PDB file of N, CA, C and O in Angstrom:
ATOM      1  N   MET A   1     -15.988  19.165 -34.423  1.00  0.00           N
ATOM      2  CA  MET A   1     -15.173  18.801 -35.346  1.00  0.00           C
ATOM      3  C   MET A   1     -15.595  17.400 -35.943  1.00  0.00           C
ATOM      4  O   MET A   1     -14.931  16.588 -35.299  1.00  0.00           O
ATOM      5  N   GLN A   2     -16.173  16.896 -36.621  1.00  0.00           N
ATOM      6  CA  GLN A   2     -15.803  15.810 -37.051  1.00  0.00           C
ATOM      7  C   GLN A   2     -14.593  15.325 -37.692  1.00  0.00           C
ATOM      8  O   GLN A   2     -14.150  16.244 -38.382  1.00  0.00           O
ATOM      9  N   THR A   3     -13.928  14.384 -37.765  1.00  0.00           N
ATOM     10  CA  THR A   3     -12.682  13.467 -37.875  1.00  0.00           C
ATOM     11  C   THR A   3     -13.223  12.529 -38.863  1.00  0.00           C
ATOM     12  O   THR A   3     -14.001  11.699 -38.391  1.00  0.00           O
ATOM     13  N   ASP A   4     -12.967  12.456 -40.271  1.00  0.00           N
ATOM     14  CA  ASP A   4     -12.594  11.202 -40.752  1.00  0.00           C
ATOM     15  C   ASP A   4     -11.696   9.897 -40.534  1.00  0.00           C
ATOM     16  O   ASP A   4     -10.494   9.943 -40.793  1.00  0.00           O
ATOM     17  N   LEU A   5     -12.172   8.983 -40.158  1.00  0.00           N
ATOM     18  CA  LEU A   5     -11.027   8.125 -40.123  1.00  0.00           C
ATOM     19  C   LEU A   5     -10.775   7.575 -41.628  1.00  0.00           C
ATOM     20  O   LEU A   5     -11.195   7.956 -42.720  1.00  0.00           O
ATOM     21  N   SER A   6      -9.830   6.416 -41.194  1.00  0.00           N
ATOM     22  CA  SER A   6      -9.411   5.611 -42.323  1.00  0.00           C
ATOM     23  C   SER A   6     -10.174   4.316 -42.742  1.00  0.00           C
ATOM     24  O   SER A   6      -9.966   3.677 -43.773  1.00  0.00           O
ATOM     25  N   ASN A   7     -11.084   4.036 -41.782  1.00  0.00           N
ATOM     26  CA  ASN A   7     -11.933   3.281 -41.938  1.00  0.00           C
ATOM     27  C   ASN A   7     -13.592   3.518 -42.389  1.00  0.00           C
ATOM     28  O   ASN A   7     -14.474   2.677 -42.560  1.00  0.00           O
ATOM     29  N   GLY A   8     -13.625   4.736 -42.485  1.00  0.00           N
ATOM     30  CA  GLY A   8     -14.891   4.879 -43.138  1.00  0.00           C
ATOM     31  C   GLY A   8     -15.719   5.925 -41.764  1.00  0.00           C
ATOM     32  O   GLY A   8     -16.658   6.713 -41.875  1.00  0.00           O
ATOM     33  N   ASN A   9     -14.827   5.480 -40.382  1.00  0.00           N
ATOM     34  CA  ASN A   9     -15.815   6.260 -39.101  1.00  0.00           C
ATOM     35  C   ASN A   9     -15.884   7.327 -39.280  1.00  0.00           C
ATOM     36  O   ASN A   9     -15.283   7.734 -40.275  1.00  0.00           O
ATOM     37  N   SER A  10     -16.558   8.232 -38.525  1.00  0.00           N
ATOM     38  CA  SER A  10     -16.220   9.425 -38.104  1.00  0.00           C
ATOM     39  C   SER A  10     -16.331   9.679 -36.415  1.00  0.00           C
ATOM     40  O   SER A  10     -17.056   9.215 -35.534  1.00  0.00           O
ATOM     41  N   VAL A  11     -15.151  10.726 -36.450  1.00  0.00           N
ATOM     42  CA  VAL A  11     -15.308  10.806 -34.422  1.00  0.00           C
ATOM     43  C   VAL A  11     -15.548  12.120 -34.582  1.00  0.00           C
ATOM     44  O   VAL A  11     -15.364  12.828 -35.571  1.00  0.00           O
ATOM     45  N   ASN A  12     -16.107  12.459 -33.196  1.00  0.00           N
ATOM     46  CA  ASN A  12     -16.471  13.886 -32.820  1.00  0.00           C
ATOM     47  C   ASN A  12     -15.352  14.518 -31.899  1.00  0.00           C
ATOM     48  O   ASN A  12     -15.878  14.728 -30.806  1.00  0.00           O
ATOM     49  N   LEU A  13     -14.277  14.834 -31.890  1.00  0.00           N
ATOM     50  CA  LEU A  13     -13.110  14.468 -30.981  1.00  0.00           C
ATOM     51  C   LEU A  13     -13.430  15.573 -29.721  1.00  0.00           C
ATOM     52  O   LEU A  13     -12.818  15.564 -28.653  1.00  0.00           O
ATOM     53  N   GLN A  14     -14.585  16.583 -30.096  1.00  0.00           N
ATOM     54  CA  GLN A  14     -15.013  17.328 -28.542  1.00  0.00           C
ATOM     55  C   GLN A  14     -15.608  16.493 -27.773  1.00  0.00           C
ATOM     56  O   GLN A  14     -15.399  16.444 -26.561  1.00  0.00           O
ATOM     57  N   GLN A  15     -16.429  15.733 -28.406  1.00  0.00           N
ATOM     58  CA  GLN A  15     -17.145  14.892 -27.488  1.00  0.00           C
ATOM     59  C   GLN A  15     -15.964  13.541 -27.099  1.00  0.00           C
ATOM     60  O   GLN A  15     -15.793  13.127 -25.952  1.00  0.00           O
ATOM     61  N   LEU A  16     -15.436  13.150 -27.993  1.00  0.00           N
ATOM     62  CA  LEU A  16     -14.249  12.334 -27.159  1.00  0.00           C
ATOM     63  C   LEU A  16     -13.999  13.049 -25.555  1.00  0.00           C
ATOM     64  O   LEU A  16     -14.461  12.801 -24.442  1.00  0.00           O
ATOM     65  N   ILE A  17     -12.739  14.343 -26.244  1.00  0.00           N
ATOM     66  CA  ILE A  17     -12.241  14.571 -24.902  1.00  0.00           C
ATOM     67  C   ILE A  17     -13.668  14.674 -24.107  1.00  0.00           C
ATOM     68  O   ILE A  17     -13.884  13.692 -23.397  1.00  0.00           O
ATOM     69  N   ASN A  18     -14.280  15.285 -24.100  1.00  0.00           N
ATOM     70  CA  ASN A  18     -15.806  15.563 -22.578  1.00  0.00           C
ATOM     71  C   ASN A  18     -15.782  14.139 -22.379  1.00  0.00           C
ATOM     72  O   ASN A  18     -15.603  14.054 -21.164  1.00  0.00           O
ATOM     73  N   ASP A  19     -15.866  12.775 -22.908  1.00  0.00           N
ATOM     74  CA  ASP A  19     -15.635  11.786 -22.268  1.00  0.00           C
ATOM     75  C   ASP A  19     -14.905  11.121 -21.307  1.00  0.00           C
ATOM     76  O   ASP A  19     -15.000  10.482 -20.259  1.00  0.00           O
ATOM     77  N   LEU A  20     -13.698  11.797 -22.590  1.00  0.00           N
ATOM     78  CA  LEU A  20     -12.680  11.200 -21.499  1.00  0.00           C
ATOM     79  C   LEU A  20     -12.179  11.839 -19.994  1.00  0.00           C
ATOM     80  O   LEU A  20     -11.771  11.267 -18.983  1.00  0.00           O
ATOM     81  N   LYS A  21     -12.391  13.260 -20.299  1.00  0.00           N
ATOM     82  CA  LYS A  21     -12.667  13.688 -18.862  1.00  0.00           C
ATOM     83  C   LYS A  21     -13.932  13.590 -18.153  1.00  0.00           C
ATOM     84  O   LYS A  21     -14.058  14.382 -17.219  1.00  0.00           O
ATOM     85  N   VAL A  22     -14.777  12.898 -18.355  1.00  0.00           N
ATOM     86  CA  VAL A  22     -15.659  12.233 -17.476  1.00  0.00           C
ATOM     87  C   VAL A  22     -15.488  11.054 -16.890  1.00  0.00           C
ATOM     88  O   VAL A  22     -15.841  10.850 -15.728  1.00  0.00           O
ATOM     89  N   VAL A  23     -14.897  10.120 -17.683  1.00  0.00           N
ATOM     90  CA  VAL A  23     -14.166   8.602 -17.110  1.00  0.00           C
ATOM     91  C   VAL A  23     -12.902   9.301 -16.301  1.00  0.00           C
ATOM     92  O   VAL A  23     -12.526   8.422 -15.526  1.00  0.00           O
ATOM     93  N   VAL A  24     -12.166  10.338 -16.139  1.00  0.00           N
ATOM     94  CA  VAL A  24     -10.898  10.715 -15.431  1.00  0.00           C
ATOM     95  C   VAL A  24     -11.803  11.255 -14.116  1.00  0.00           C
ATOM     96  O   VAL A  24     -11.735  10.659 -13.041  1.00  0.00           O
ATOM     97  N   ASN A  25     -12.456  12.163 -14.258  1.00  0.00           N
ATOM     98  CA  ASN A  25     -13.213  12.642 -12.933  1.00  0.00           C
ATOM     99  C   ASN A  25     -14.001  11.286 -12.048  1.00  0.00           C
ATOM    100  O   ASN A  25     -14.310  11.311 -10.857  1.00  0.00           O
ATOM    101  N   ASP A  26     -14.169  10.355 -12.832  1.00  0.00           N
ATOM    102  CA  ASP A  26     -15.022   9.198 -11.968  1.00  0.00           C
ATOM    103  C   ASP A  26     -14.198   8.073 -11.613  1.00  0.00           C
ATOM    104  O   ASP A  26     -14.523   7.269 -10.739  1.00  0.00           O
ATOM    105  N   GLY A  27     -13.011   8.001 -12.358  1.00  0.00           N
ATOM    106  CA  GLY A  27     -11.865   7.204 -11.862  1.00  0.00           C
ATOM    107  C   GLY A  27     -11.183   7.632 -10.300  1.00  0.00           C
ATOM    108  O   GLY A  27     -10.866   6.872  -9.385  1.00  0.00           O
ATOM    109  N   GLU A  28     -11.076   9.347 -10.380  1.00  0.00           N
ATOM    110  CA  GLU A  28     -10.080  10.108  -9.606  1.00  0.00           C
ATOM    111  C   GLU A  28     -11.542  10.001  -8.128  1.00  0.00           C
ATOM    112  O   GLU A  28     -11.042   9.922  -7.007  1.00  0.00           O
ATOM    113  N   ALA A  29     -12.791  10.001  -8.145  1.00  0.00           N
ATOM    114  CA  ALA A  29     -13.828   9.914  -7.434  1.00  0.00           C
ATOM    115  C   ALA A  29     -13.567   8.631  -6.633  1.00  0.00           C
ATOM    116  O   ALA A  29     -13.583   8.571  -5.403  1.00  0.00           O
ATOM    117  N   LEU A  30     -13.318   7.587  -7.489  1.00  0.00           N
ATOM    118  CA  LEU A  30     -13.392   5.899  -6.779  1.00  0.00           C
ATOM    119  C   LEU A  30     -12.307   5.987  -6.173  1.00  0.00           C
ATOM    120  O   LEU A  30     -12.530   5.699  -4.997  1.00  0.00           O
ATOM    121  N   LEU A  31     -10.619   6.372  -6.420  1.00  0.00           N
ATOM    122  CA  LEU A  31      -9.698   6.549  -5.477  1.00  0.00           C
ATOM    123  C   LEU A  31      -9.884   7.402  -4.457  1.00  0.00           C
ATOM    124  O   LEU A  31      -9.524   7.067  -3.328  1.00  0.00           O
ATOM    125  N   LYS A  32     -10.424   8.530  -4.672  1.00  0.00           N
ATOM    126  CA  LYS A  32     -10.386   9.076  -3.053  1.00  0.00           C
ATOM    127  C   LYS A  32     -11.065   8.333  -2.096  1.00  0.00           C
ATOM    128  O   LYS A  32     -10.583   8.010  -1.010  1.00  0.00           O
ATOM    129  N   SER A  33     -12.642   7.946  -2.654  1.00  0.00           N
ATOM    130  CA  SER A  33     -13.319   7.047  -1.549  1.00  0.00           C
ATOM    131  C   SER A  33     -12.785   5.765  -1.048  1.00  0.00           C
ATOM    132  O   SER A  33     -13.016   5.183   0.013  1.00  0.00           O
ATOM    133  N   GLY A  34     -11.677   5.309  -2.489  1.00  0.00           N
ATOM    134  CA  GLY A  34     -11.034   3.604  -1.664  1.00  0.00           C
ATOM    135  C   GLY A  34     -10.129   4.310  -0.848  1.00  0.00           C
ATOM    136  O   GLY A  34     -10.052   3.641   0.183  1.00  0.00           O
ATOM    137  N   ALA A  35      -9.323   5.406  -0.738  1.00  0.00           N
ATOM    138  CA  ALA A  35      -8.253   6.071  -0.031  1.00  0.00           C
ATOM    139  C   ALA A  35      -9.240   5.846   1.216  1.00  0.00           C
ATOM    140  O   ALA A  35      -9.238   4.919   2.026  1.00  0.00           O
ATOM    141  N   ALA A  36     -10.032   6.897   1.140  1.00  0.00           N
ATOM    142  CA  ALA A  36     -10.962   7.171   2.733  1.00  0.00           C
ATOM    143  C   ALA A  36     -11.327   5.750   3.210  1.00  0.00           C
ATOM    144  O   ALA A  36     -10.981   5.521   4.370  1.00  0.00           O
ATOM    145  N   GLN A  37     -11.862   4.893   2.657  1.00  0.00           N
ATOM    146  CA  GLN A  37     -12.095   3.530   3.415  1.00  0.00           C
ATOM    147  C   GLN A  37     -10.725   3.079   3.604  1.00  0.00           C
ATOM    148  O   GLN A  37     -10.684   2.110   4.362  1.00  0.00           O
ATOM    149  N   LEU A  38      -9.744   3.402   3.231  1.00  0.00           N
ATOM    150  CA  LEU A  38      -8.247   2.411   3.755  1.00  0.00           C
ATOM    151  C   LEU A  38      -7.684   3.062   4.724  1.00  0.00           C
ATOM    152  O   LEU A  38      -6.800   2.446   5.320  1.00  0.00           O
ATOM    153  N   ARG A  39      -8.046   4.680   5.251  1.00  0.00           N
ATOM    154  CA  ARG A  39      -7.766   5.471   5.710  1.00  0.00           C
ATOM    155  C   ARG A  39      -8.510   4.710   7.156  1.00  0.00           C
ATOM    156  O   ARG A  39      -7.960   4.499   8.236  1.00  0.00           O
ATOM    157  N   GLN A  40      -9.643   4.459   6.833  1.00  0.00           N
ATOM    158  CA  GLN A  40     -10.878   4.227   8.450  1.00  0.00           C
ATOM    159  C   GLN A  40     -10.388   2.733   8.567  1.00  0.00           C
ATOM    160  O   GLN A  40     -10.665   2.095   9.583  1.00  0.00           O
ATOM    161  N   LYS A  41      -9.757   2.240   7.673  1.00  0.00           N
ATOM    162  CA  LYS A  41      -9.575   0.565   8.098  1.00  0.00           C
ATOM    163  C   LYS A  41      -8.686   0.436   8.737  1.00  0.00           C
ATOM    164  O   LYS A  41      -8.700  -0.601   9.400  1.00  0.00           O
ATOM    165  N   ALA A  42      -7.170   1.571   8.951  1.00  0.00           N
ATOM    166  CA  ALA A  42      -6.104   1.551   9.178  1.00  0.00           C
ATOM    167  C   ALA A  42      -6.368   2.191  10.610  1.00  0.00           C
ATOM    168  O   ALA A  42      -5.738   1.795  11.591  1.00  0.00           O
ATOM    169  N   ALA A  43      -7.107   2.968  10.673  1.00  0.00           N
ATOM    170  CA  ALA A  43      -7.309   4.310  12.062  1.00  0.00           C
ATOM    171  C   ALA A  43      -8.313   3.060  12.656  1.00  0.00           C
ATOM    172  O   ALA A  43      -8.237   3.138  13.882  1.00  0.00           O
ATOM    173  N   ALA A  44      -9.065   2.135  12.341  1.00  0.00           N
ATOM    174  CA  ALA A  44      -9.412   1.377  13.337  1.00  0.00           C
ATOM    175  C   ALA A  44      -8.644   0.422  13.711  1.00  0.00           C
ATOM    176  O   ALA A  44      -8.813   0.018  14.862  1.00  0.00           O
ATOM    177  N   GLY A  45      -7.554  -0.242  12.848  1.00  0.00           N
ATOM    178  CA  GLY A  45      -6.811  -1.572  12.897  1.00  0.00           C
ATOM    179  C   GLY A  45      -5.833  -0.990  14.304  1.00  0.00           C
ATOM    180  O   GLY A  45      -5.462  -1.588  15.314  1.00  0.00           O
ATOM    181  N   ALA A  46      -5.612   0.523  13.812  1.00  0.00           N
ATOM    182  CA  ALA A  46      -4.256   1.401  15.106  1.00  0.00           C
ATOM    183  C   ALA A  46      -5.112   1.130  16.414  1.00  0.00           C
ATOM    184  O   ALA A  46      -4.622   0.420  17.292  1.00  0.00           O
ATOM    185  N   LYS A  47      -6.464   1.711  16.579  1.00  0.00           N
ATOM    186  CA  LYS A  47      -7.024   1.792  17.713  1.00  0.00           C
ATOM    187  C   LYS A  47      -7.297  -0.134  18.203  1.00  0.00           C
ATOM    188  O   LYS A  47      -7.029  -0.547  19.331  1.00  0.00           O
ATOM    189  N   ALA A  48      -7.523  -0.499  17.748  1.00  0.00           N
ATOM    190  CA  ALA A  48      -7.779  -1.896  18.295  1.00  0.00           C
ATOM    191  C   ALA A  48      -6.385  -2.390  18.296  1.00  0.00           C
ATOM    192  O   ALA A  48      -6.465  -3.609  18.442  1.00  0.00           O
ATOM    193  N   THR A  49      -5.280  -2.072  18.214  1.00  0.00           N
ATOM    194  CA  THR A  49      -3.982  -2.375  18.485  1.00  0.00           C
ATOM    195  C   THR A  49      -3.695  -1.778  19.795  1.00  0.00           C
ATOM    196  O   THR A  49      -3.553  -2.515  20.771  1.00  0.00           O
ATOM    197  N   ASP A  50      -3.601  -0.530  19.895  1.00  0.00           N
ATOM    198  CA  ASP A  50      -3.601   0.064  21.334  1.00  0.00           C
ATOM    199  C   ASP A  50      -4.415  -0.289  22.237  1.00  0.00           C
ATOM    200  O   ASP A  50      -4.008  -0.109  23.385  1.00  0.00           O
ATOM    201  N   GLU A  51      -5.253  -0.654  22.140  1.00  0.00           N
ATOM    202  CA  GLU A  51      -6.637  -1.207  23.023  1.00  0.00           C
ATOM    203  C   GLU A  51      -5.836  -2.149  23.593  1.00  0.00           C
ATOM    204  O   GLU A  51      -5.197  -2.234  24.641  1.00  0.00           O
ATOM    205  N   ASN A  52      -6.037  -2.862  22.602  1.00  0.00           N
ATOM    206  CA  ASN A  52      -5.247  -4.539  23.353  1.00  0.00           C
ATOM    207  C   ASN A  52      -3.624  -4.229  24.125  1.00  0.00           C
ATOM    208  O   ASN A  52      -3.485  -4.480  25.322  1.00  0.00           O
ATOM    209  N   ILE A  53      -2.845  -3.853  23.567  1.00  0.00           N
ATOM    210  CA  ILE A  53      -1.749  -3.360  23.848  1.00  0.00           C
ATOM    211  C   ILE A  53      -2.048  -2.760  25.598  1.00  0.00           C
ATOM    212  O   ILE A  53      -1.666  -3.241  26.665  1.00  0.00           O
ATOM    213  N   ARG A  54      -2.627  -1.909  25.392  1.00  0.00           N
ATOM    214  CA  ARG A  54      -3.099  -1.245  27.034  1.00  0.00           C
ATOM    215  C   ARG A  54      -3.426  -2.213  28.054  1.00  0.00           C
ATOM    216  O   ARG A  54      -2.950  -2.319  29.184  1.00  0.00           O
ATOM    217  N   ARG A  55      -4.531  -3.072  27.338  1.00  0.00           N
ATOM    218  CA  ARG A  55      -5.216  -4.164  28.148  1.00  0.00           C
ATOM    219  C   ARG A  55      -4.076  -5.189  28.571  1.00  0.00           C
ATOM    220  O   ARG A  55      -4.108  -5.861  29.602  1.00  0.00           O
ATOM    221  N   ASN A  56      -3.414  -5.201  27.948  1.00  0.00           N
ATOM    222  CA  ASN A  56      -2.256  -6.600  28.401  1.00  0.00           C
ATOM    223  C   ASN A  56      -0.473  -5.969  28.082  1.00  0.00           C
ATOM    224  O   ASN A  56       0.263  -6.367  27.179  1.00  0.00           O
ATOM    225  N   PRO A  57      -0.255  -5.265  28.780  1.00  0.00           N
ATOM    226  CA  PRO A  57       1.108  -4.813  28.649  1.00  0.00           C
ATOM    227  C   PRO A  57       2.276  -5.588  28.561  1.00  0.00           C
ATOM    228  O   PRO A  57       3.290  -5.387  27.892  1.00  0.00           O
ATOM    229  N   TYR A  58       2.038  -6.353  29.206  1.00  0.00           N
ATOM    230  CA  TYR A  58       3.614  -7.446  29.941  1.00  0.00           C
ATOM    231  C   TYR A  58       3.384  -8.781  28.836  1.00  0.00           C
ATOM    232  O   TYR A  58       4.442  -9.334  28.536  1.00  0.00           O
ATOM    233  N   PRO A  59       2.173  -9.339  28.219  1.00  0.00           N
ATOM    234  CA  PRO A  59       2.529 -10.252  26.892  1.00  0.00           C
ATOM    235  C   PRO A  59       2.563  -9.059  25.756  1.00  0.00           C
ATOM    236  O   PRO A  59       2.878  -9.748  24.786  1.00  0.00           O
ATOM    237  N   SER A  60       2.501  -8.361  25.490  1.00  0.00           N
ATOM    238  CA  SER A  60       2.359  -7.391  23.834  1.00  0.00           C
ATOM    239  C   SER A  60       4.318  -7.340  24.328  1.00  0.00           C
ATOM    240  O   SER A  60       5.103  -7.696  23.448  1.00  0.00           O
ATOM    241  N   MET A  61       5.038  -6.784  26.054  1.00  0.00           N
ATOM    242  CA  MET A  61       6.313  -6.623  25.745  1.00  0.00           C
ATOM    243  C   MET A  61       6.840  -7.582  25.629  1.00  0.00           C
ATOM    244  O   MET A  61       7.980  -7.467  25.180  1.00  0.00           O
ATOM    245  N   GLY A  62       6.318  -9.135  25.972  1.00  0.00           N
ATOM    246  CA  GLY A  62       7.064 -10.574  25.741  1.00  0.00           C
ATOM    247  C   GLY A  62       7.120 -10.658  24.415  1.00  0.00           C
ATOM    248  O   GLY A  62       8.165 -11.240  24.121  1.00  0.00           O
ATOM    249  N   ILE A  63       6.410 -10.314  23.311  1.00  0.00           N
ATOM    250  CA  ILE A  63       6.225 -10.614  22.291  1.00  0.00           C
ATOM    251  C   ILE A  63       6.893  -9.765  21.436  1.00  0.00           C
ATOM    252  O   ILE A  63       7.067 -10.165  20.284  1.00  0.00           O
ATOM    253  N   VAL A  64       7.399  -8.427  21.827  1.00  0.00           N
ATOM    254  CA  VAL A  64       8.149  -8.053  21.371  1.00  0.00           C
ATOM    255  C   VAL A  64       9.809  -8.132  21.585  1.00  0.00           C
ATOM    256  O   VAL A  64      10.613  -7.738  20.741  1.00  0.00           O
ATOM    257  N   PHE A  65      10.055  -8.537  22.478  1.00  0.00           N
ATOM    258  CA  PHE A  65      11.362  -8.938  23.020  1.00  0.00           C
ATOM    259  C   PHE A  65      11.692 -10.118  22.559  1.00  0.00           C
ATOM    260  O   PHE A  65      12.882 -10.434  22.576  1.00  0.00           O
ATOM    261  N   GLY A  66      10.681 -11.041  22.035  1.00  0.00           N
ATOM    262  CA  GLY A  66      11.156 -12.592  21.633  1.00  0.00           C
ATOM    263  C   GLY A  66      11.544 -12.100  20.062  1.00  0.00           C
ATOM    264  O   GLY A  66      12.689 -12.349  19.683  1.00  0.00           O
ATOM    265  N   VAL A  67      10.566 -11.369  19.082  1.00  0.00           N
ATOM    266  CA  VAL A  67      11.074 -10.933  18.098  1.00  0.00           C
ATOM    267  C   VAL A  67      12.102 -10.088  18.052  1.00  0.00           C
ATOM    268  O   VAL A  67      12.722 -10.294  17.009  1.00  0.00           O
ATOM    269  N   GLY A  68      12.637  -9.129  18.762  1.00  0.00           N
ATOM    270  CA  GLY A  68      13.584  -8.127  18.773  1.00  0.00           C
ATOM    271  C   GLY A  68      14.844  -9.304  19.367  1.00  0.00           C
ATOM    272  O   GLY A  68      15.946  -8.767  19.253  1.00  0.00           O
ATOM    273  N   VAL A  69      14.931 -10.395  19.816  1.00  0.00           N
ATOM    274  CA  VAL A  69      15.790 -11.838  20.181  1.00  0.00           C
ATOM    275  C   VAL A  69      16.108 -12.512  18.590  1.00  0.00           C
ATOM    276  O   VAL A  69      17.208 -12.788  18.111  1.00  0.00           O
ATOM    277  N   LEU A  70      14.779 -12.661  17.985  1.00  0.00           N
ATOM    278  CA  LEU A  70      15.039 -13.455  17.000  1.00  0.00           C
ATOM    279  C   LEU A  70      15.596 -12.847  15.939  1.00  0.00           C
ATOM    280  O   LEU A  70      16.303 -13.506  15.177  1.00  0.00           O
ATOM    281  N   LEU A  71      15.305 -11.139  15.669  1.00  0.00           N
ATOM    282  CA  LEU A  71      16.021 -10.520  14.849  1.00  0.00           C
ATOM    283  C   LEU A  71      17.572 -10.468  14.947  1.00  0.00           C
ATOM    284  O   LEU A  71      18.377 -10.439  14.016  1.00  0.00           O
ATOM    285  N   GLY A  72      17.824 -10.463  16.375  1.00  0.00           N
ATOM    286  CA  GLY A  72      19.489 -10.539  16.597  1.00  0.00           C
ATOM    287  C   GLY A  72      20.103 -11.766  16.337  1.00  0.00           C
ATOM    288  O   GLY A  72      21.200 -11.942  15.807  1.00  0.00           O
ATOM    289  N   ILE A  73      19.221 -12.698  16.798  1.00  0.00           N
ATOM    290  CA  ILE A  73      19.805 -13.559  16.288  1.00  0.00           C
ATOM    291  C   ILE A  73      20.178 -13.804  15.115  1.00  0.00           C
ATOM    292  O   ILE A  73      21.232 -14.436  15.040  1.00  0.00           O
ATOM    293  N   LEU A  74      19.512 -13.430  13.830  1.00  0.00           N
ATOM    294  CA  LEU A  74      19.757 -13.725  12.578  1.00  0.00           C
ATOM    295  C   LEU A  74      20.238 -12.592  11.807  1.00  0.00           C
ATOM    296  O   LEU A  74      20.467 -12.744  10.607  1.00  0.00           O
ATOM    297  N   ALA A  75      20.404 -11.534  12.346  1.00  0.00           N
ATOM    298  CA  ALA A  75      21.963 -10.403  12.017  1.00  0.00           C
ATOM    299  C   ALA A  75      23.115 -11.061  12.412  1.00  0.00           C
ATOM    300  O   ALA A  75      24.118 -10.897  11.717  1.00  0.00           O
ATOM    301  N   ILE A  76      23.176 -11.806  13.436  1.00  0.00           N
ATOM    302  CA  ILE A  76      24.251 -12.323  14.145  1.00  0.00           C
ATOM    303  C   ILE A  76      24.809 -13.133  13.214  1.00  0.00           C
ATOM    304  O   ILE A  76      26.007 -13.087  12.933  1.00  0.00           O
ATOM    305  N   ASN A  77      23.717 -14.170  12.512  1.00  0.00           N
ATOM    306  CA  ASN A  77      24.259 -15.082  12.081  1.00  0.00           C
ATOM    307  C   ASN A  77      24.727 -14.658  10.713  1.00  0.00           C
ATOM    308  O   ASN A  77      25.755 -15.129  10.224  1.00  0.00           O
ATOM    309  N   LEU A  78      23.768 -13.524   9.921  1.00  0.00           N
ATOM    310  CA  LEU A  78      24.051 -12.882   8.494  1.00  0.00           C
ATOM    311  C   LEU A  78      25.690 -12.751   8.345  1.00  0.00           C
ATOM    312  O   LEU A  78      26.557 -13.224   7.611  1.00  0.00           O
ATOM    313  N   MET A  79      25.607 -11.676   9.656  1.00  0.00           N
ATOM    314  CA  MET A  79      26.973 -11.175   9.860  1.00  0.00           C
ATOM    315  C   MET A  79      27.775 -11.969   9.534  1.00  0.00           C
ATOM    316  O   MET A  79      28.661 -11.653   8.741  1.00  0.00           O
ATOM    317  N   LYS A  80      27.660 -13.552  10.197  1.00  0.00           N
ATOM    318  CA  LYS A  80      28.741 -14.532  10.453  1.00  0.00           C
ATOM    319  C   LYS A  80      28.994 -15.014   9.157  1.00  0.00           C
ATOM    320  O   LYS A  80      30.101 -15.215   8.658  1.00  0.00           O
ATOM    321  N   SER A  81      27.697 -15.217   8.560  1.00  0.00           N
ATOM    322  CA  SER A  81      28.122 -15.740   7.135  1.00  0.00           C
ATOM    323  C   SER A  81      28.802 -14.797   6.004  1.00  0.00           C
ATOM    324  O   SER A  81      29.727 -15.370   5.429  1.00  0.00           O
ATOM    325  N   GLU A  82      28.601 -13.760   5.657  1.00  0.00           N
ATOM    326  CA  GLU A  82      29.126 -12.496   5.128  1.00  0.00           C
ATOM    327  C   GLU A  82      30.796 -12.646   5.665  1.00  0.00           C
ATOM    328  O   GLU A  82      31.774 -12.508   4.930  1.00  0.00           O
ATOM    329  N   ASP A  83      30.816 -12.874   6.719  1.00  0.00           N
ATOM    330  CA  ASP A  83      32.808 -12.719   7.013  1.00  0.00           C
ATOM    331  C   ASP A  83      33.228 -14.047   6.640  1.00  0.00           C
ATOM    332  O   ASP A  83      34.428 -14.053   6.368  1.00  0.00           O
ATOM    333  N   ARG A  84      32.619 -15.294   6.516  1.00  0.00           N
ATOM    334  CA  ARG A  84      33.189 -16.477   5.618  1.00  0.00           C
ATOM    335  C   ARG A  84      33.355 -16.460   4.671  1.00  0.00           C
ATOM    336  O   ARG A  84      34.301 -17.073   4.176  1.00  0.00           O
ATOM    337  N   PHE A  85      32.152 -15.446   3.674  1.00  0.00           N
ATOM    338  CA  PHE A  85      32.481 -14.939   2.043  1.00  0.00           C
ATOM    339  C   PHE A  85      34.063 -14.504   2.086  1.00  0.00           C
ATOM    340  O   PHE A  85      34.955 -15.124   1.507  1.00  0.00           O
ATOM    341  N   GLU A  86      34.246 -13.316   2.883  1.00  0.00           N
ATOM    342  CA  GLU A  86      34.781 -12.265   2.671  1.00  0.00           C
ATOM    343  C   GLU A  86      36.449 -13.059   2.671  1.00  0.00           C
ATOM    344  O   GLU A  86      37.426 -12.848   1.953  1.00  0.00           O
ATOM    345  N   SER A  87      36.230 -14.022   3.806  1.00  0.00           N
ATOM    346  CA  SER A  87      37.760 -14.734   4.280  1.00  0.00           C
ATOM    347  C   SER A  87      37.644 -15.763   2.828  1.00  0.00           C
ATOM    348  O   SER A  87      38.744 -16.287   2.659  1.00  0.00           O
ATOM    349  N   ASN A  88      37.063 -16.014   2.200  1.00  0.00           N
ATOM    350  CA  ASN A  88      37.744 -17.397   0.851  1.00  0.00           C
ATOM    351  C   ASN A  88      37.957 -16.408  -0.007  1.00  0.00           C
ATOM    352  O   ASN A  88      38.415 -16.647  -1.124  1.00  0.00           O
TER     353      ASN A  88
END
C-alpha cells in the first residue's frame, strides 16, 4: 500500500511496519544481552565479596560494626535536629 505524503514522497506502509518490527526485535535482543552481561557481572562481584568475607571474617565484621556506629550517630543527630525545629 503506497501512501503519498504532502511533500511528494510516497511511503510503503507495510514496509515501514516491517522495518519497525525489525528495529524493535533488534533492540529487544540488545537489552536481553545487556541484562545477561549485567547479571554475570553482579554474580561475579557477589562471589568475590563472599570469598573475601569468608577469608577475612573479623575485619569484615569490624567494617560492618563501624558503619553501623556511624549510621547510629547520624540518626541520633538527625533526631536531635528535628526536635530543635519542632520546639521553635
